[in-house]
C-alpha positions in Angstrom: 36.1 -19.6 13.0 40.0 -18.7 13.2 40.5 -19.2 9.5 43.7 -17.6 8.4 43.0 -14.7 5.7 38.9 -15.4 6.3 38.2 -11.3 5.9 40.5 -11.0 2.7 38.8 -13.9 1.4 35.1 -12.8 2.0 36.3 -8.9 0.8 37.6 -10.9 -2.5 34.1 -12.7 -2.6 32.2 -9.4 -2.2 34.0 -7.3 -4.4 33.8 -10.3 -7.2 29.9 -10.1 -6.8 29.9 -6.3 -6.9 31.8 -6.1 -10.1 29.4 -8.8 -11.5 26.4 -6.6 -10.7 28.4 -3.8 -12.4 29.2 -5.9 -15.5 25.3 -6.7 -16.0 24.1 -3.7 -14.9 26.5 -1.9 -17.6 25.2 -4.3 -20.5 21.7 -4.2 -19.4 21.6 -0.3 -19.5 23.7 -0.1 -22.6 21.5 -2.5 -24.6 18.4 -0.8 -23.4 19.9 2.7 -24.5 20.5 1.2 -27.8 17.2 -0.2 -28.0 15.6 2.9 -27.5 17.7 4.9 -29.7 16.4 2.4 -32.6 13.1 3.5 -31.8 13.9 7.2 -32.0 13.8 7.6 -27.8 17.3 8.1 -27.2 20.2 10.0 -29.2 20.9 8.4 -32.6 24.7 8.8 -31.9 24.5 5.6 -29.4 23.3 3.4 -32.5 26.9 3.1 -33.8 28.4 -0.2 -33.4 32.1 -1.4 -34.1 32.5 -4.6 -36.6 31.3 -7.1 -33.9 28.0 -5.1 -33.6 29.2 -4.0 -30.1 27.4 -0.5 -29.4 30.5 1.2 -28.3 28.8 4.9 -28.0 25.8 3.4 -25.8 28.3 1.6 -23.4 30.5 4.7 -23.1 27.6 6.9 -22.3 26.4 4.5 -19.7 30.0 4.3 -17.9 30.1 7.6 -18.0 26.8 8.2 -15.9 28.2 5.4 -13.8 31.5 7.4 -13.2 29.5 10.7 -12.2 27.3 8.6 -9.9 30.4 7.2 -8.3 32.2 11.0 -7.6 28.7 12.2 -6.6 28.7 9.3 -3.9 32.3 10.2 -2.8 31.4 13.9 -2.7 28.3 13.6 -0.6 27.2 10.1 0.0 24.5 10.1 2.6 22.4 12.8 0.3 22.9 11.3 -3.0 21.9 7.6 -1.4 19.0 9.1 0.1 17.8 11.1 -2.8 18.0 7.9 -4.9 16.4 5.8 -2.5 13.4 8.1 -2.0 13.0 8.9 -5.5 12.7 5.5 -6.4 10.3 4.7 -3.9 6.8 4.5 -6.0 8.6 4.3 -9.4 8.2 0.6 -9.3 4.5 0.8 -8.8 4.4 3.7 -11.3 6.0 1.1 -13.8 3.3 -1.6 -13.0 0.5 0.9 -13.2 1.6 1.9 -16.8 2.6 -1.9 -17.8 -1.4 -2.6 -17.0 -2.5 0.4 -19.0 -0.3 -1.0 -22.0 -1.8 -4.4 -21.7 -5.2 -3.1 -21.8 -4.6 -1.0 -24.8 -2.7 -3.3 -26.7 -4.9 -6.3 -26.0 -7.8 -4.3 -27.4 -5.9 -3.3 -30.3 -4.7 -6.6 -31.1 -8.3 -8.1 -31.0 -9.2 -5.8 -33.5 -6.1 -5.9 -35.8 -4.7 -9.3 -35.3 -7.1 -11.3 -33.3 -5.6 -14.7 -34.5 -2.4 -13.8 -32.4 -4.3 -14.4 -29.2 -3.8 -18.0 -28.8 -3.2 -17.4 -24.8 -5.7 -15.1 -23.4 -5.7 -13.5 -19.9 -8.5 -14.8 -17.3 -11.3 -12.1 -16.8 -9.7 -9.9 -19.0 -10.0 -6.5 -18.6 -11.3 -7.2 -14.8 -8.4 -8.1 -13.6 -6.4 -5.7 -15.0 -8.6 -3.0 -13.6 -8.4 -4.5 -10.2 -4.5 -4.5 -10.3 -4.9 -0.8 -11.0 -6.9 -0.2 -8.4 -4.4 -1.9 -5.6 -1.8 -0.1 -7.1 -3.8 3.3 -6.5 -4.4 2.1 -3.2 -1.0 1.6 -2.4 0.1 4.9 -3.8 -2.6 6.5 -1.8 -1.5 4.9 1.5 2.1 6.3 1.1 0.7 9.7 1.4 -0.6 9.1 4.8 2.5 7.3 6.3 5.1 9.8 7.4 8.1 7.6 6.6 6.8 7.2 2.8 5.6 10.7 2.3 9.0 11.9 1.2 9.4 9.0 -1.0 6.0 9.3 -2.9 6.5 12.9 -3.5 10.1 12.8 -5.0 8.8 9.7 -7.1 6.0 12.1 -8.4 8.9 14.6 -9.4 10.6 11.8 -11.1 7.5 10.7 -13.1 7.0 14.3 -13.8 10.4 14.7 -15.4 9.9 11.7 -17.4 6.5 12.7 -18.8 8.0 16.2 -19.5 10.6 14.6 -21.7 8.3 12.4 -23.3 6.1 15.3 -23.9 8.6 17.4 -25.5 9.9 14.4 -27.7 6.2 14.3 -28.9 5.8 17.6 -29.7 9.3 17.4 -31.7 8.1 14.3 -33.5 4.7 16.1 -34.7 6.6 19.1 -35.8 9.0 16.7 -37.7 6.2 14.8 -39.6 4.4 18.1 -40.2 7.3 19.2 -42.1 7.4 16.3 -44.0 10.5 14.0 -45.2 13.7 16.1 -46.1 15.6 15.6 -49.1 17.1 12.1 -48.9 15.1 10.9 -46.0 12.7 8.0 -46.7 9.2 8.3 -45.4 8.5 5.0 -43.6 4.6 4.0 -43.6 2.5 4.4 -40.5 2.2 1.3 -38.4 0.4 0.2 -35.3 2.6 0.0 -32.1 2.2 -3.7 -32.1 3.1 -4.1 -35.6 5.9 -1.7 -35.2 7.6 -3.4 -32.1 7.2 -7.2 -33.9 8.5 -5.8 -37.1 11.6 -3.8 -35.1 12.4 -7.1 -32.9 12.4 -9.3 -35.7 14.7 -7.0 -38.0 17.0 -5.9 -35.4 18.5 -7.6 -32.3 15.6 -7.1 -29.8 15.0 -10.5 -28.1 11.3 -12.0 -28.6 10.3 -15.2 -26.8 8.7 -17.5 -29.6 5.2 -18.0 -29.1 4.6 -15.5 -26.7 1.1 -13.5 -27.3 0.2 -10.3 -25.8 -2.8 -11.1 -23.2 
């Protein structure tokens, strides 16, 4: 189009968009880390906030991880990018499968404990949930038979194994802590169901909850 400085203008627009994505990713990651720490699934040090309620340590932790990623991409850009790409190939499918399993479990638990909260019910429960799980399983299984997707599937299972191992270690430590009983000065909290625990933590802390939205 022969516009003077068009390349510099486009570079500025692209850079602004990238910085915007970086800012939103940093915000999301730090708040997720903060919420996980509230539930005991992340280091308690990331719970500390400043006078304005900003989780400073969570933001710094996510920023450090971002810098490490930039350094690794600079040292070995091709290998790091391909590893991240391949290791996340089936992760989204794993996440959706876990969502389906959680929905089935929480729906049945909610029907037993608080059936009055089920104002909006999913059609054909639990058959649609099981059908979704079956389709996800078919897609994951088909990835093994496609040569180009096989490496993504293997690395995705490696990532899943690491996450499950970390969760198993945390569960063992939590059971050992409960077996020892509360230490001096520690308040023993009453046992709560996962649904009531989530609703209580979302009400007391800064976890966004959509009004009048029920678990289907």
